[in-house]
SETOR-330845 format. One record per residue: residue in one letter; x, y, z of N, C-alpha, C in turn. Coordinates in steps of 0.02 Angstrom, whole numbers, plus 50000, padded with zeros to 5 digits. Example, Ala and Ser with C-alpha at 12.3 -4.5 7.8 and 13.67 -1.06 7.14 Angstrom:
BEGIN
a506604971650390506154977550390506604983550390/s506424988850354506844994750357506455000250394/
END
This chain:
BEGIN
m481434722648702481484715348642481884718348604/d482114708648602482464709548542482154708548482/a482764708748439482374708248345482194705848318/t482294697148361482024691748343481314688048386/a481534690148454480814690348470480344696448455/r480404701548422479884706548387479544702048349/f479814697748290479494695848238479204689048262/i479264685548317478894679048355478014680548324/i477724685848360476964686948319476654687348242/p477254692548238476814689948151477304685348107/g477644682248135477754674648105477374667648130/i476984670848161476204665448202475834665048128/v475834673648150475174677048112475334673348044/f475894673347983476004671447938475884663847940/l475984662447966475784657247965475034653647972/l474914655148023474114658148005473834659347932/t474204665447910473844665647829474114661247802/f474444658647798474744651647735474264646847765/l474154642447835473844639147831472944640047814/s472624646447837472184647647790471974648747710/g472744650147681472874649747612472604643347571/v473274637247606473034631947601472294628147612/w471974629247675471354629247670470764628647637/l470884635647602470504641647543470694636147503/s471214635647449471354632847401471154624647385/r471024623047469470514615247464469944613247448/s469574620347501468904622747486468504620947407/g468674620547357468784619847280468204626147284/k468124626847205467764632347171466964632347157/p466634636147152467044643647194467024643547274/l467844650947281467844648847337467574650347365/h467784647047455467114650147515466954654247528/a466534658347527466794665347536466954669947634/a466734663947676466964665347741467694665347734/v467944657647689468624655747732468914661747698/f468924662847643469124668147584469254675647626/t468634677647658468724682747691469204681847779/v469094676847794469694674047854470254675347829/h470584672147763471144673647735471334676947710/k470974683447697471124692147665471394692847746/l470754693447788470864698647856471354695847881/i471924690047905472314687347912472974690547881/a472724688847806473424694247762473534698547811/l472994703647803472994712047804473364710547883/g473224709247930473444706547999474064705348011/t474444700347944475054701247954475454704347914/v475474708147892475554711947837475594718247879/v475104720747945475334727047988475824725248022/a475494717948060476154716548131476854717048106/t476984714248033477664713548015478024720747984/a477414724447969477844732147970478014733748008/i477494734048074477464736748133478064734048155/q478294730948171479014726348216479534729748159/t479654728648120480084730448032480224737648069/y479724744748076479784749948082480214748148128/h480084745548196480124747648263481084743848263/a481084740548232481894734748228482334742148205/l481974743648158482484749648124482454755748133/k482264757148186482044764448209482674766948228/g483184770148222483654773048258484084770748228/g484334765048188484874761548172485144761948078/e485684761748059485634763848005485514756847967/i485234758247887484934753047839485304749847773/q485684746147797486064741547760485614742447678/t486114742447626485684743847547485404735447530/i485714730247568485394725247564484574725447592/l484574728547665484264726647716483584729747659/s483794737047644483614737947592482944734447548/a483484733147496483144729047444482514722347453/l482734721747528482424715947553481894718147564/i481624723347617481204725047598480884728347556/i480934729747492480734730947455480264724347425/l481044717447393480384714947362480274710947408/i480214710947487479324710647526478934713147515/g478994720347503478324725047478478024722347405/l478444721447350478244715747297478004712247312/s478164706847344477724701247335477054701047401/v477294707047433476554708347465476004709947403/v476144716647385475894717847322475494713447272/a475864707247264475724702147207475474697647234/l475394695047282474804691547354474274697147341/f474254702947349473774703247363473014704147293/a473624706347240473284708147193472964700547129/t473594695347146473624689447132472604686547157/g472734683747231472304683847256471384686747253/a471704693947208471014695847204470624694547137/l471374695347102470884691747035470644685247026/m470994677147066470954671247091470124673747110/s469914675347155469434675247176468754681047133/a469014682147077468634685447039468314681646974/n468964674146993468794671446932468974673546875/k469724678246887469934681846818470044674746750/p470214674946710470514670446659471064670046669/a471304664746649472404663246679472344661846733/y472044658346768471974656846860472464651646870/n472754647146834473524643446852474014649646832/m473994652946803474674656446804474714662546858/l474024665446886474014670146953474204666347006/l473764657747022474024653647059474844652047067/f475154651546984475764651647014476324657747037/i476004662447011476194666847043476134672047111/h475624669047148475544668047199475854665447250/k476044657647217476394656847254476844655747251/v477354656447192478144662347183478084665647250/s477784671647257477404676547300477604674147359/v477274670647390477354667247439478084666647474/f478294661547425479044658647443479664665747446/l479514671047407480004676547382479834678247472/a479144679147475479284684747555479524681447596/l479474674047596479644671247657480194670547652/i480754671047610481544670647608481454677747623/a481334682447560481644689147600481484690347668/g480874688247719480714690247777481104687147828/a481254680647804481874677347861482404679447841/a482854683847794483504685647773483464695047813/t482724698147804482924703347843482984701047937/i482444695547951482424696548027483394693148026/y483624688348020484344686348032484684695148028/l484504698647959485064705847987484574709248024/l484214708748042483754715748111484324710248179/t484464704248187484634700548256484834704748291/g485614705948255486264709148261485974717248309/r485284719548302485234726648303484874727648366/t484864732548400484374735248473484164740148455/s483464740448491483304746648483483094748748544/
END
């Protein structure tokens, strides 16, 4: 399987995570527990599926510096997403700032992920 095809399922699950996040944000406050749980579980599945496919795509190949930097950026974005999501669900102060960081982290993860997949498409495993 080529590297691009490896990321079809993680891409679909990422889209489901995004859509469930939009659904969650539109469900109002307080956050609906069932929708929030579904969103968290899909997000966790996205991280696991993407990590597995990235590992397989990188296995046996030389890792470029830019690729390493992109993977680190994705990791930091995921940590920020989980942290801000948890803080927003706990009704912590500065909700608007947390939401802004959450949105920026989604954008960074998406851009870095797309660039990573682009760089991996020339690799074979």
